[in-house]
N, C-alpha and C positions, 0 to 999 in steps of 0.2 A: 654261252656265258663263261667268262674267265674269272674265277673266284680267286682273289689275291689274299684274302684273309677272312676269318669268320670267328664268331663267338656266340655263346648262348647268353641271352639276356633274361634276367629275372626282375620283375617289378613286384617287390614284396609289399605286404600290407603295412609292415613296420620295418623300414630299411635298416635302422640301427640294430634292431634285434637280429635280423637276418644276416647282416654283415658280421656281427659278433659271432653268430653260429658258424658261418663259413670260415671266418678267420681264426677264432679261438677254439671252438669245439671240434671242428673237423681239422683245423690246422693247415688250411690252404695258404700257400704263399701269395703275397700281393704282387701283381704285375704293375698296376698303377692305380693312383687315386686321383680323382678330379672333382670339379664343382666346388661350390662354396660351402661354408659350415652349416648352412640351413638345409642343403640338399646334396650331401656328398655322394659320390659314386665310387665304387671299388671294383676293379677288375682283378680276378684271381687266376692264377695258373691252375689249369685243370688237366693234368697230364699233357697231352699234345694239343690241347685246346685252351680256350679261355672262358671264364664265367664272369659276366658283368652283373653285379647286384646294384641297381640304381633306380631312381624314381620311386613312385608309389602306386600300387595297384588300387583301382577304384572299383573294379569288378571282381567277382570270385575267380579264382584261378581256373584254367582249363583242365579238364580231366585227361587230355591227351599228351601230357608232358611228364617225363621222368628223367632223372639224371643217372648216368651209368658211370661209376668210378672204379677203375681197376686199382687194386692194392697188391702189395707183395704177400701179405699174410692176413687173411680175413679173420682168423681167430684172435690175432693180436689186436686188430681194430675193434673186434667185438668186445673184448675185455676193456679196452680204452674207452670206448663209447659208453658202455655200461657204467663205468666209474665216473664218467662225466654227466651221467643222468639222462642220456639220450634214450628215448623209448625204442626198443628193438621190435619191429613189426614181425619179422621172420628171422629166427635164429640162423646162423650159418649152416648151410647144407649143400650137398652135391646134388645138382639138378640133373634131370635125365639127359640134358645136352652136354653134361660133363663139367660145367663151371661150378665153383663154390660161390654161393651167393648168400648175402644177408640183406635185409630190407630195413631202411629207416625212413624218416620223413624230416624235412626241414621245418622251421617254425610256421610256414604257410601251408604245411601239409603236402608239399611236393615230394613225391616218392623219390628216394635215392637207393639205387641198387649198388651195393658194395661188393665187388667181384674179385675173386682170385682165380687166375687161370692155372690149373695144375700142370705140372711138367709133362704129363702124358697126354695133354689135350691137343687136338689138331691145330689149334691156334698157335701153339708153340712149335709146330713142326714146319720144316721147310717144304712147302707144297711143290716147289719146282722139281725136286728130286722124284716125287711121286708122279708128276706129269711125264717126266722123261722116261720112267720105267713103263708107264702105260702106253707111251708112244712107240716104244721099241717093238 
């Protein structure tokens, strides 16, 4: 399979409420809007991916989905989201795997992990230099 493009699709129970949450509360930039006024869809930039919030869910959401959003400063986002009235499920903390994580939920209760990658974390290191040293 040759994948040319991809995005995450959310079908919320209340599209207007969810689009407002992602646009205004989280502050995601809009990539494009489509559809008529009775059923608009919005695609948001989500780092190096896209998040489409469109349609309407008729069944309860699946428990197997969560969104992972990397930010520059999780403490700054924590203060901003608290001020916006977003319930914080888990306060920011350093996890055993080294990432700084905070957990929130969107209006349909979809978990969102807000993550900061510390400067000393392996994800910030050039692994190529480590491989060259181990190959020597």
